[in-house]
C-alpha positions as YAML, in Angstrom:
chain: A
units: angstrom
residues:
- id: 1
  name: MET
  ca: [-6.66, -84.52, -19.41]
- id: 2
  name: ALA
  ca: [-9.32, -86.70, -22.49]
- id: 3
  name: ASP
  ca: [-11.43, -84.28, -24.99]
- id: 4
  name: LEU
  ca: [-15.15, -85.17, -24.83]
- id: 5
  name: ARG
  ca: [-16.03, -84.48, -28.09]
- id: 6
  name: ASP
  ca: [-13.45, -87.12, -29.08]
- id: 7
  name: GLN
  ca: [-15.60, -89.92, -27.28]
- id: 8
  name: PRO
  ca: [-18.75, -92.21, -26.71]
- id: 9
  name: LEU
  ca: [-20.82, -90.70, -24.44]
- id: 10
  name: ALA
  ca: [-21.94, -93.93, -22.61]
- id: 11
  name: GLY
  ca: [-24.89, -94.78, -20.14]
- id: 12
  name: THR
  ca: [-27.77, -94.76, -22.68]
- id: 13
  name: HIS
  ca: [-29.89, -96.87, -24.57]
- id: 14
  name: ALA
  ca: [-31.18, -94.42, -27.11]
- id: 15
  name: PRO
  ca: [-29.27, -91.68, -28.84]
- id: 16
  name: SER
  ca: [-30.39, -87.67, -27.81]
- id: 17
  name: ARG
  ca: [-32.17, -85.25, -29.81]
- id: 18
  name: TYR
  ca: [-28.99, -83.49, -28.48]
- id: 19
  name: ARG
  ca: [-25.61, -84.10, -27.66]
- id: 20
  name: LEU
  ca: [-24.60, -81.15, -25.28]
- id: 21
  name: VAL
  ca: [-26.68, -78.54, -23.53]
- id: 22
  name: ASP
  ca: [-25.72, -76.05, -21.03]
- id: 23
  name: CYS
  ca: [-28.16, -75.23, -18.47]
- id: 24
  name: ASP
  ca: [-26.15, -71.72, -17.39]
- id: 25
  name: VAL
  ca: [-24.96, -69.21, -19.90]
- id: 26
  name: HIS
  ca: [-25.43, -65.31, -18.56]
- id: 27
  name: PRO
  ca: [-25.76, -62.82, -21.29]
- id: 28
  name: VAL
  ca: [-25.87, -59.05, -20.04]
- id: 29
  name: THR
  ca: [-26.78, -55.80, -21.72]
- id: 30
  name: LYS
  ca: [-24.17, -53.85, -23.63]
- id: 31
  name: SER
  ca: [-25.10, -50.57, -22.60]
- id: 32
  name: GLY
  ca: [-27.28, -50.95, -19.75]
- id: 33
  name: LEU
  ca: [-30.82, -51.39, -18.61]
- id: 34
  name: GLY
  ca: [-31.38, -48.64, -21.13]
- id: 35
  name: GLU
  ca: [-31.89, -51.02, -23.53]
- id: 36
  name: LEU
  ca: [-35.26, -51.97, -22.13]
- id: 37
  name: ARG
  ca: [-36.66, -48.70, -23.41]
- id: 38
  name: PRO
  ca: [-38.26, -50.38, -26.16]
- id: 39
  name: PHE
  ca: [-39.61, -52.48, -23.82]
- id: 40
  name: LEU
  ca: [-40.82, -49.81, -21.52]
- id: 41
  name: SER
  ca: [-44.14, -47.37, -21.97]
- id: 42
  name: GLN
  ca: [-43.23, -43.89, -21.72]
- id: 43
  name: ALA
  ca: [-44.30, -43.69, -17.86]
- id: 44
  name: GLU
  ca: [-42.54, -46.50, -17.25]
- id: 45
  name: GLN
  ca: [-39.68, -45.39, -18.60]
- id: 46
  name: ARG
  ca: [-39.88, -42.10, -16.14]
- id: 47
  name: ARG
  ca: [-40.93, -43.87, -12.82]
- id: 48
  name: LEU
  ca: [-37.52, -46.13, -13.38]
- id: 49
  name: GLY
  ca: [-36.04, -43.05, -14.71]
- id: 50
  name: LEU
  ca: [-34.91, -44.78, -17.85]
- id: 51
  name: ASP
  ca: [-36.78, -41.85, -20.20]
- id: 52
  name: GLU
  ca: [-34.04, -39.64, -22.46]
- id: 53
  name: ARG
  ca: [-34.13, -36.47, -19.76]
- id: 54
  name: ARG
  ca: [-32.52, -38.68, -17.56]
- id: 55
  name: ASP
  ca: [-30.19, -40.70, -19.63]
- id: 56
  name: LEU
  ca: [-28.08, -38.15, -21.02]
- id: 57
  name: THR
  ca: [-27.16, -36.58, -18.08]
- id: 58
  name: THR
  ca: [-22.73, -36.45, -18.20]
- id: 59
  name: THR
  ca: [-21.78, -35.53, -14.85]
- id: 60
  name: GLY
  ca: [-23.37, -36.59, -11.42]
- id: 61
  name: HIS
  ca: [-24.67, -39.89, -10.66]
- id: 62
  name: ARG
  ca: [-27.35, -41.07, -12.89]
- id: 63
  name: GLU
  ca: [-30.93, -41.05, -11.05]
- id: 64
  name: ALA
  ca: [-31.93, -44.44, -12.81]
- id: 65
  name: VAL
  ca: [-33.07, -47.50, -11.38]
- id: 66
  name: SER
  ca: [-30.35, -50.25, -10.49]
- id: 67
  name: ILE
  ca: [-30.74, -53.59, -9.53]
- id: 68
  name: PRO
  ca: [-29.35, -54.84, -6.03]
- id: 69
  name: ARG
  ca: [-26.03, -56.82, -6.97]
- id: 70
  name: ASN
  ca: [-22.60, -57.25, -4.72]
- id: 71
  name: MET
  ca: [-21.12, -54.20, -4.25]
- id: 72
  name: LEU
  ca: [-19.04, -55.44, -0.80]
- id: 73
  name: TYR
  ca: [-17.34, -58.63, -1.66]
- id: 74
  name: ILE
  ca: [-14.91, -58.31, -4.10]
- id: 75
  name: ASN
  ca: [-13.32, -61.14, -6.30]
- id: 76
  name: PRO
  ca: [-9.44, -59.24, -6.82]
- id: 77
  name: ALA
  ca: [-9.21, -60.92, -10.25]
- id: 78
  name: GLY
  ca: [-12.76, -60.22, -11.76]
- id: 79
  name: VAL
  ca: [-15.54, -62.50, -11.98]
- id: 80
  name: LEU
  ca: [-15.68, -62.45, -15.92]
- id: 81
  name: ARG
  ca: [-13.42, -63.81, -18.44]
- id: 82
  name: ASP
  ca: [-11.40, -61.63, -20.49]
- id: 83
  name: ASP
  ca: [-11.23, -63.81, -23.51]
- id: 84
  name: ALA
  ca: [-14.84, -63.54, -23.36]
- id: 85
  name: ARG
  ca: [-14.62, -60.06, -24.48]
- id: 86
  name: ALA
  ca: [-15.91, -59.29, -27.75]
- id: 87
  name: PRO
  ca: [-14.19, -58.21, -30.65]
- id: 88
  name: ASP
  ca: [-15.76, -54.81, -30.31]
- id: 89
  name: GLY
  ca: [-14.98, -54.36, -26.59]
- id: 90
  name: SER
  ca: [-18.02, -54.82, -25.58]
- id: 91
  name: ALA
  ca: [-18.18, -56.86, -21.98]
- id: 92
  name: PRO
  ca: [-18.15, -60.84, -21.82]
- id: 93
  name: GLY
  ca: [-21.52, -62.24, -22.24]
- id: 94
  name: ALA
  ca: [-22.76, -58.44, -24.45]
- id: 95
  name: ASP
  ca: [-22.47, -60.15, -27.83]
- id: 96
  name: PRO
  ca: [-24.99, -63.38, -28.94]
- id: 97
  name: ALA
  ca: [-23.15, -63.97, -32.02]
- id: 98
  name: PHE
  ca: [-19.43, -63.46, -30.38]
- id: 99
  name: THR
  ca: [-21.24, -66.23, -27.67]
- id: 100
  name: ALA
  ca: [-21.95, -68.35, -30.47]
- id: 101
  name: ARG
  ca: [-18.91, -68.77, -31.67]
- id: 102
  name: GLN
  ca: [-16.58, -69.00, -28.21]
- id: 103
  name: LEU
  ca: [-19.07, -71.21, -26.62]
- id: 104
  name: LEU
  ca: [-21.70, -72.79, -28.62]
- id: 105
  name: ASP
  ca: [-19.14, -73.57, -32.03]
- id: 106
  name: GLY
  ca: [-16.28, -73.60, -29.78]
- id: 107
  name: HIS
  ca: [-17.56, -76.34, -27.57]
- id: 108
  name: GLY
  ca: [-20.40, -77.85, -29.62]
- id: 109
  name: ILE
  ca: [-22.82, -77.09, -27.79]
- id: 110
  name: ASP
  ca: [-26.23, -78.11, -29.01]
- id: 111
  name: ARG
  ca: [-28.63, -75.34, -26.80]
- id: 112
  name: ALA
  ca: [-28.11, -72.70, -24.02]
- id: 113
  name: VAL
  ca: [-30.32, -72.00, -21.53]
- id: 114
  name: LEU
  ca: [-29.69, -68.24, -21.00]
- id: 115
  name: ILE
  ca: [-29.79, -66.43, -17.90]
- id: 116
  name: GLY
  ca: [-29.98, -63.12, -16.74]
- id: 117
  name: GLY
  ca: [-26.66, -61.59, -15.64]
- id: 118
  name: GLU
  ca: [-28.56, -58.15, -14.12]
- id: 119
  name: VAL
  ca: [-31.54, -59.53, -13.06]
- id: 120
  name: LEU
  ca: [-30.58, -61.93, -10.83]
- id: 121
  name: GLY
  ca: [-30.84, -60.08, -7.80]
- id: 122
  name: LEU
  ca: [-34.27, -58.64, -8.63]
- id: 123
  name: GLY
  ca: [-35.87, -60.56, -6.08]
- id: 124
  name: ALA
  ca: [-34.05, -58.00, -3.59]
- id: 125
  name: MET
  ca: [-35.71, -54.85, -4.86]
- id: 126
  name: PRO
  ca: [-38.03, -52.71, -2.29]
- id: 127
  name: ASP
  ca: [-40.55, -51.95, -5.03]
- id: 128
  name: PRO
  ca: [-42.65, -54.77, -5.98]
- id: 129
  name: ASP
  ca: [-43.81, -52.75, -9.23]
- id: 130
  name: ALA
  ca: [-40.80, -51.90, -10.27]
- id: 131
  name: ALA
  ca: [-39.48, -55.14, -10.12]
- id: 132
  name: ALA
  ca: [-42.45, -56.41, -12.56]
- id: 133
  name: MET
  ca: [-41.93, -53.66, -15.12]
- id: 134
  name: ILE
  ca: [-38.29, -54.46, -14.56]
- id: 135
  name: ALA
  ca: [-38.76, -58.11, -15.58]
- id: 136
  name: SER
  ca: [-41.49, -57.68, -18.28]
- id: 137
  name: ALA
  ca: [-39.28, -55.46, -20.22]
- id: 138
  name: TYR
  ca: [-35.95, -57.97, -19.82]
- id: 139
  name: ASN
  ca: [-38.38, -60.85, -21.38]
- id: 140
  name: GLN
  ca: [-38.71, -59.36, -23.96]
- id: 141
  name: TRP
  ca: [-35.27, -57.57, -24.39]
- id: 142
  name: LEU
  ca: [-33.96, -61.28, -24.06]
- id: 143
  name: ALA
  ca: [-36.00, -62.71, -26.68]
- id: 144
  name: THR
  ca: [-35.37, -60.14, -29.34]
- id: 145
  name: THR
  ca: [-31.81, -59.78, -28.53]
- id: 146
  name: TRP
  ca: [-30.82, -63.34, -28.26]
- id: 147
  name: PHE
  ca: [-33.04, -65.85, -28.89]
- id: 148
  name: ASP
  ca: [-34.08, -64.00, -32.51]
- id: 149
  name: ALA
  ca: [-30.07, -64.48, -33.06]
- id: 150
  name: ASP
  ca: [-29.19, -67.70, -33.20]
- id: 151
  name: ASP
  ca: [-31.76, -71.00, -32.75]
- id: 152
  name: ARG
  ca: [-29.43, -72.78, -30.19]
- id: 153
  name: TYR
  ca: [-30.27, -70.00, -27.38]
- id: 154
  name: ARG
  ca: [-33.73, -70.47, -25.03]
- id: 155
  name: GLY
  ca: [-33.85, -68.87, -21.98]
- id: 156
  name: TYR
  ca: [-35.12, -68.42, -18.30]
- id: 157
  name: LEU
  ca: [-37.98, -65.85, -18.05]
- id: 158
  name: VAL
  ca: [-37.41, -63.61, -15.05]
- id: 159
  name: VAL
  ca: [-40.53, -62.76, -12.61]
- id: 160
  name: GLY
  ca: [-40.12, -60.40, -9.75]
- id: 161
  name: ALA
  ca: [-41.52, -63.18, -6.54]
- id: 162
  name: GLN
  ca: [-42.12, -59.65, -4.37]
- id: 163
  name: ASP
  ca: [-45.96, -59.59, -5.98]
- id: 164
  name: PRO
  ca: [-46.99, -62.81, -6.61]
- id: 165
  name: VAL
  ca: [-49.38, -62.26, -9.01]
- id: 166
  name: LEU
  ca: [-48.17, -59.89, -11.20]
- id: 167
  name: ALA
  ca: [-45.29, -62.86, -11.55]
- id: 168
  name: ALA
  ca: [-48.26, -65.16, -12.75]
- id: 169
  name: GLN
  ca: [-49.15, -63.22, -14.68]
- id: 170
  name: GLU
  ca: [-46.16, -63.00, -17.02]
- id: 171
  name: ILE
  ca: [-44.91, -66.21, -16.76]
- id: 172
  name: ARG
  ca: [-48.26, -66.60, -18.52]
- id: 173
  name: ARG
  ca: [-48.10, -63.75, -20.90]
- id: 174
  name: ALA
  ca: [-44.05, -64.86, -21.74]
- id: 175
  name: ALA
  ca: [-43.79, -68.03, -21.45]
- id: 176
  name: GLU
  ca: [-46.17, -67.86, -25.29]
- id: 177
  name: ASP
  ca: [-42.99, -67.80, -26.66]
- id: 178
  name: GLU
  ca: [-42.15, -71.20, -26.54]
- id: 179
  name: ARG
  ca: [-38.19, -70.13, -26.44]
- id: 180
  name: PHE
  ca: [-38.28, -69.60, -22.46]
- id: 181
  name: VAL
  ca: [-37.98, -72.95, -20.65]
- id: 182
  name: GLY
  ca: [-38.37, -72.15, -17.41]
- id: 183
  name: VAL
  ca: [-38.83, -69.53, -15.08]
- id: 184
  name: LEU
  ca: [-36.03, -67.72, -13.21]
- id: 185
  name: LEU
  ca: [-37.25, -66.63, -9.84]
- id: 186
  name: PRO
  ca: [-34.83, -63.91, -8.31]
- id: 187
  name: LEU
  ca: [-34.40, -65.22, -4.47]
- id: 188
  name: THR
  ca: [-35.62, -62.94, -1.73]
- id: 189
  name: ASP
  ca: [-35.25, -63.13, 2.35]
- id: 190
  name: LEU
  ca: [-38.44, -65.62, 1.33]
- id: 191
  name: LEU
  ca: [-37.85, -69.74, 1.86]
- id: 192
  name: MET
  ca: [-39.40, -70.88, -1.41]
- id: 193
  name: GLY
  ca: [-41.89, -73.08, 0.45]
- id: 194
  name: LEU
  ca: [-44.01, -70.32, 1.75]
- id: 195
  name: ARG
  ca: [-47.50, -69.77, 0.25]
- id: 196
  name: HIS
  ca: [-46.33, -66.83, -0.80]
- id: 197
  name: TYR
  ca: [-44.91, -68.32, -4.01]
- id: 198
  name: TYR
  ca: [-48.09, -70.51, -4.75]
- id: 199
  name: PRO
  ca: [-49.31, -68.62, -7.48]
- id: 200
  name: ILE
  ca: [-45.60, -68.53, -9.35]
- id: 201
  name: TYR
  ca: [-45.77, -72.29, -8.59]
- id: 202
  name: GLU
  ca: [-49.05, -72.50, -10.09]
- id: 203
  name: ALA
  ca: [-48.54, -70.61, -13.21]
- id: 204
  name: ALA
  ca: [-45.36, -72.30, -13.80]
- id: 205
  name: SER
  ca: [-47.03, -75.92, -13.17]
- id: 206
  name: GLU
  ca: [-49.65, -74.94, -15.78]
- id: 207
  name: VAL
  ca: [-47.41, -73.85, -18.52]
- id: 208
  name: GLY
  ca: [-45.81, -77.13, -18.35]
- id: 209
  name: ILE
  ca: [-42.01, -75.19, -17.46]
- id: 210
  name: PRO
  ca: [-39.56, -75.49, -14.51]
- id: 211
  name: VAL
  ca: [-38.77, -73.04, -11.50]
- id: 212
  name: ALA
  ca: [-35.28, -71.87, -11.48]
- id: 213
  name: VAL
  ca: [-33.18, -70.26, -8.78]
- id: 214
  name: HIS
  ca: [-29.43, -68.98, -8.83]
- id: 215
  name: PRO
  ca: [-27.47, -67.11, -6.67]
- id: 216
  name: ASN
  ca: [-28.50, -63.66, -6.86]
- id: 217
  name: SER
  ca: [-25.20, -61.60, -5.85]
- id: 218
  name: GLY
  ca: [-27.02, -59.68, -2.88]
- id: 219
  name: GLU
  ca: [-26.80, -62.32, 0.14]
- id: 220
  name: GLY
  ca: [-26.32, -61.60, 3.50]
- id: 221
  name: ILE
  ca: [-26.17, -58.00, 2.10]
- id: 222
  name: PHE
  ca: [-29.49, -56.48, 1.28]
- id: 223
  name: ARG
  ca: [-32.07, -56.86, 4.29]
- id: 224
  name: THR
  ca: [-34.00, -58.43, 1.25]
- id: 225
  name: SER
  ca: [-31.76, -60.44, 0.17]
- id: 226
  name: PRO
  ca: [-31.58, -64.36, 1.29]
- id: 227
  name: PRO
  ca: [-29.57, -63.98, 4.65]
- id: 228
  name: MET
  ca: [-25.96, -66.03, 4.98]
- id: 229
  name: ALA
  ca: [-25.92, -68.68, 7.70]
- id: 230
  name: GLY
  ca: [-24.47, -67.92, 11.05]
- id: 231
  name: GLY
  ca: [-23.63, -63.89, 10.31]
- id: 232
  name: THR
  ca: [-21.46, -61.58, 8.13]
- id: 233
  name: PRO
  ca: [-18.82, -63.49, 5.86]
- id: 234
  name: THR
  ca: [-15.49, -61.35, 5.91]
- id: 235
  name: TYR
  ca: [-13.99, -62.32, 2.23]
- id: 236
  name: TYR
  ca: [-14.93, -62.74, -0.65]
- id: 237
  name: VAL
  ca: [-13.59, -66.65, -0.27]
- id: 238
  name: GLU
  ca: [-16.19, -67.02, 2.49]
- id: 239
  name: TRP
  ca: [-18.75, -65.29, 0.92]
- id: 240
  name: HIS
  ca: [-18.78, -67.29, -2.85]
- id: 241
  name: SER
  ca: [-18.12, -70.70, -0.34]
- id: 242
  name: GLY
  ca: [-20.99, -69.94, 1.52]
- id: 243
  name: LEU
  ca: [-23.54, -69.63, -1.16]
- id: 244
  name: SER
  ca: [-24.86, -73.31, -1.10]
- id: 245
  name: GLN
  ca: [-26.62, -72.41, 2.59]
- id: 246
  name: VAL
  ca: [-29.04, -70.40, 1.20]
- id: 247
  name: PHE
  ca: [-29.66, -73.31, -1.75]
- id: 248
  name: GLN
  ca: [-29.72, -75.77, 1.53]
- id: 249
  name: ALA
  ca: [-32.97, -73.72, 3.38]
- id: 250
  name: ASN
  ca: [-34.81, -73.58, 0.30]
- id: 251
  name: VAL
  ca: [-34.55, -77.52, -0.22]
- id: 252
  name: ILE
  ca: [-35.24, -78.19, 2.83]
- id: 253
  name: SER
  ca: [-38.21, -75.32, 2.91]
- id: 254
  name: LEU
  ca: [-39.51, -77.25, -0.42]
- id: 255
  name: VAL
  ca: [-39.83, -80.41, 1.14]
- id: 256
  name: CYS
  ca: [-41.09, -79.67, 4.54]
- id: 257
  name: HIS
  ca: [-44.12, -77.29, 2.98]
- id: 258
  name: GLY
  ca: [-45.52, -80.02, 0.76]
- id: 259
  name: VAL
  ca: [-44.98, -78.06, -2.13]
- id: 260
  name: PHE
  ca: [-44.89, -81.00, -3.95]
- id: 261
  name: GLU
  ca: [-47.55, -82.42, -2.59]
- id: 262
  name: ARG
  ca: [-49.42, -79.40, -3.68]
- id: 263
  name: PHE
  ca: [-48.09, -78.83, -6.90]
- id: 264
  name: PRO
  ca: [-47.27, -82.59, -8.13]
- id: 265
  name: ASN
  ca: [-45.92, -81.19, -11.96]
- id: 266
  name: LEU
  ca: [-43.62, -78.66, -10.59]
- id: 267
  name: LYS
  ca: [-39.45, -79.14, -10.94]
- id: 268
  name: VAL
  ca: [-37.26, -77.05, -9.43]
- id: 269
  name: ILE
  ca: [-33.38, -76.70, -10.52]
- id: 270
  name: ILE
  ca: [-30.53, -75.52, -8.58]
- id: 271
  name: THR
  ca: [-28.13, -73.74, -10.72]
- id: 272
  name: GLU
  ca: [-25.01, -72.82, -9.49]
- id: 273
  name: GLY
  ca: [-25.94, -74.60, -5.85]
- id: 274
  name: GLY
  ca: [-22.89, -76.96, -5.27]
- id: 275
  name: LEU
  ca: [-23.56, -80.53, -5.18]
- id: 276
  name: GLY
  ca: [-21.70, -81.84, -2.03]
- id: 277
  name: TRP
  ca: [-24.77, -81.01, 0.15]
- id: 278
  name: ILE
  ca: [-27.13, -83.02, -1.37]
- id: 279
  name: PRO
  ca: [-26.65, -86.33, 0.80]
- id: 280
  name: ASP
  ca: [-26.55, -84.75, 3.82]
- id: 281
  name: VAL
  ca: [-29.62, -82.85, 3.45]
- id: 282
  name: MET
  ca: [-31.48, -85.48, 2.05]
- id: 283
  name: TRP
  ca: [-30.04, -88.56, 4.57]
- id: 284
  name: ARG
  ca: [-31.51, -85.92, 7.83]
- id: 285
  name: LEU
  ca: [-34.57, -84.92, 6.37]
- id: 286
  name: ASP
  ca: [-35.15, -88.44, 5.90]
- id: 287
  name: LYS
  ca: [-34.53, -89.57, 9.09]
- id: 288
  name: ASN
  ca: [-36.10, -86.08, 10.91]
- id: 289
  name: VAL
  ca: [-39.65, -86.10, 8.70]
- id: 290
  name: ARG
  ca: [-39.75, -89.77, 10.17]
- id: 291
  name: GLY
  ca: [-39.64, -88.77, 14.08]
- id: 292
  name: LEU
  ca: [-41.54, -85.14, 13.44]
- id: 293
  name: ARG
  ca: [-44.61, -86.80, 10.63]
- id: 294
  name: ASP
  ca: [-47.27, -85.24, 13.21]
- id: 295
  name: GLU
  ca: [-45.66, -81.73, 12.46]
- id: 296
  name: VAL
  ca: [-45.23, -81.85, 8.67]
- id: 297
  name: PRO
  ca: [-48.13, -84.81, 8.07]
- id: 298
  name: TRP
  ca: [-48.68, -83.43, 4.10]
- id: 299
  name: VAL
  ca: [-45.30, -84.49, 3.73]
- id: 300
  name: ARG
  ca: [-46.48, -88.30, 2.33]
- id: 301
  name: ARG
  ca: [-43.25, -89.76, 1.08]
- id: 302
  name: LEU
  ca: [-39.62, -89.70, 1.75]
- id: 303
  name: PRO
  ca: [-38.07, -86.26, 1.98]
- id: 304
  name: SER
  ca: [-34.95, -87.94, -0.74]
- id: 305
  name: GLU
  ca: [-37.63, -89.34, -3.07]
- id: 306
  name: TYR
  ca: [-38.83, -85.88, -3.45]
- id: 307
  name: ILE
  ca: [-35.67, -84.53, -4.18]
- id: 308
  name: VAL
  ca: [-34.77, -86.99, -6.70]
- id: 309
  name: ASP
  ca: [-37.99, -86.33, -8.40]
- id: 310
  name: HIS
  ca: [-38.57, -82.64, -8.32]
- id: 311
  name: VAL
  ca: [-35.58, -80.93, -7.70]
- id: 312
  name: ARG
  ca: [-32.71, -80.48, -10.46]
- id: 313
  name: PHE
  ca: [-28.68, -79.26, -9.91]
- id: 314
  name: THR
  ca: [-26.39, -78.05, -12.19]
- id: 315
  name: THR
  ca: [-22.96, -78.93, -12.21]
- id: 316
  name: GLN
  ca: [-21.41, -76.21, -11.53]
- id: 317
  name: PRO
  ca: [-19.57, -75.45, -9.43]
- id: 318
  name: LEU
  ca: [-18.33, -79.31, -9.62]
- id: 319
  name: PRO
  ca: [-16.61, -80.77, -6.50]
- id: 320
  name: GLU
  ca: [-13.07, -81.97, -7.23]
- id: 321
  name: PRO
  ca: [-11.88, -84.06, -4.52]
- id: 322
  name: LYS
  ca: [-8.86, -85.47, -4.89]
- id: 323
  name: ARG
  ca: [-9.80, -88.89, -5.44]
- id: 324
  name: ARG
  ca: [-12.38, -89.42, -7.87]
- id: 325
  name: HIS
  ca: [-13.58, -91.77, -6.86]
- id: 326
  name: HIS
  ca: [-15.58, -89.74, -4.14]
- id: 327
  name: LEU
  ca: [-17.18, -87.29, -6.91]
- id: 328
  name: HIS
  ca: [-18.96, -90.82, -8.44]
- id: 329
  name: VAL
  ca: [-20.24, -91.66, -4.95]
- id: 330
  name: LEU
  ca: [-21.72, -88.30, -4.40]
- id: 331
  name: CYS
  ca: [-22.81, -88.50, -7.57]
- id: 332
  name: GLU
  ca: [-24.49, -92.12, -7.47]
- id: 333
  name: ILE
  ca: [-25.86, -90.94, -3.54]
- id: 334
  name: ALA
  ca: [-27.42, -87.21, -5.17]
- id: 335
  name: GLY
  ca: [-29.03, -89.88, -7.82]
- id: 336
  name: ALA
  ca: [-27.42, -87.78, -10.28]
- id: 337
  name: ASP
  ca: [-28.30, -89.90, -13.22]
- id: 338
  name: ARG
  ca: [-31.23, -88.30, -13.23]
- id: 339
  name: THR
  ca: [-31.09, -84.75, -11.38]
- id: 340
  name: LEU
  ca: [-27.65, -83.52, -12.76]
- id: 341
  name: MET
  ca: [-27.59, -81.31, -15.76]
- id: 342
  name: PHE
  ca: [-24.55, -79.96, -17.56]
- id: 343
  name: SER
  ca: [-23.78, -76.13, -16.27]
- id: 344
  name: SER
  ca: [-20.49, -74.33, -18.06]
- id: 345
  name: ASP
  ca: [-21.64, -70.72, -16.44]
- id: 346
  name: TYR
  ca: [-19.94, -68.89, -18.93]
- id: 347
  name: PRO
  ca: [-18.82, -66.03, -19.19]
- id: 348
  name: HIS
  ca: [-17.93, -66.32, -15.46]
- id: 349
  name: TRP
  ca: [-14.26, -66.83, -13.67]
- id: 350
  name: ASP
  ca: [-15.25, -70.34, -12.95]
- id: 351
  name: PHE
  ca: [-16.76, -71.49, -16.32]
- id: 352
  name: ASP
  ca: [-16.24, -75.42, -16.20]
- id: 353
  name: ASP
  ca: [-15.43, -76.76, -19.48]
- id: 354
  name: PRO
  ca: [-17.58, -79.22, -20.52]
- id: 355
  name: ARG
  ca: [-14.48, -81.39, -22.42]
- id: 356
  name: HIS
  ca: [-13.06, -81.63, -18.83]
- id: 357
  name: ALA
  ca: [-16.39, -81.23, -16.66]
- id: 358
  name: LEU
  ca: [-18.08, -84.28, -18.04]
- id: 359
  name: THR
  ca: [-15.46, -86.42, -18.25]
- id: 360
  name: ALA
  ca: [-14.68, -86.53, -14.40]
- id: 361
  name: LEU
  ca: [-18.11, -88.10, -13.96]
- id: 362
  name: PRO
  ca: [-18.91, -91.92, -13.94]
- id: 363
  name: PRO
  ca: [-19.21, -93.13, -18.01]
- id: 364
  name: ALA
  ca: [-22.46, -94.51, -17.38]
- id: 365
  name: ILE
  ca: [-24.12, -91.42, -16.14]
- id: 366
  name: ARG
  ca: [-21.96, -88.48, -18.77]
- id: 367
  name: GLN
  ca: [-25.33, -89.00, -21.45]
- id: 368
  name: ARG
  ca: [-27.69, -88.32, -18.85]
- id: 369
  name: VAL
  ca: [-25.76, -85.16, -17.17]
- id: 370
  name: SER
  ca: [-24.77, -83.78, -20.92]
- id: 371
  name: SER
  ca: [-28.20, -83.49, -22.09]
- id: 372
  name: ASP
  ca: [-30.42, -86.46, -21.58]
- id: 373
  name: ASN
  ca: [-31.77, -84.93, -17.78]
- id: 374
  name: ALA
  ca: [-32.07, -81.49, -19.94]
- id: 375
  name: ILE
  ca: [-34.21, -82.71, -22.77]
- id: 376
  name: GLU
  ca: [-37.06, -84.52, -19.77]
- id: 377
  name: THR
  ca: [-36.58, -81.32, -17.79]
- id: 378
  name: TYR
  ca: [-37.31, -78.82, -20.13]
- id: 379
  name: GLY
  ca: [-39.62, -80.65, -22.58]
- id: 380
  name: ASP
  ca: [-40.27, -79.77, -26.48]
- id: 381
  name: ARG
  ca: [-39.51, -76.28, -25.81]
- id: 382
  name: LEU
  ca: [-35.58, -77.14, -26.25]
...
């Protein structure tokens, strides 16, 4: 397949500030949550079991905090690329310099938006104070360890949605560092349209940054994680293929609860949530709202219009139909020239190489997807 870097990017009449923006890159700590110690008070370290006394035990199970993650559905081949390990043997995504060389230099990426790999499941933690402590410390760690290592790194500040007031405070605090281009909202069992989240949306709108969601690796596993539709999957392939259910439900919730009427400047980014379901949700909502307008009078426009104006999607995992024409039609229906942003999902097993993923798209929208939509969504912080 042709190399994107050898081709002009069609579909724009003005040069972009950046040629390629990757909206989903996952950093991790080298040695676990103990790396957050410098950003936690002594009392917080003791509360989380991360103080030196307990962290240095050599036998038995460490009595330290852990963030809920998928321990039931296992990919037999693993979920990380072996070739993404740094020369020192650290885990894929743990070395900012190696990641910059392999991903950014290797693929001509001008900006990489970081989504903390270890905090995706933070929304499933039952203790709101512990979640808030971890979120704030992680944000400081990300800025110090990654942003300071390479100017091409940007990222999402993470919050604990369990206490939306604390989350709003963290948004206003962390967003003073303009290298944070958005909010990562680890999903819970509460749909995003509920008033519970209003303080978070208010703070994000006030600061002028989008709210992003991502699979949290605990869907259908923990009581406080997003449930899977229909029942409990048996296999990893079932669980992984069904994750888009969660995003469909949340987009429907955002529209039907009138969130975009209440917060007209809010943008929501569905990261790693797929693309193929978007037309059906838009069509079904448009049809049903017409007949049920008395129930949701605050939905003043067609739901599809709210989605195109306020919701953004990332490319990975990009649909791969047998006929490329079908992907092009899907992009047209989903308004991909406005809604779709490139993402690689580095360093995961289903990484999308931009040289191949972007050349599969209609030529007229490639630059929009490569960079322009991200520039418009993240603004000057990018």
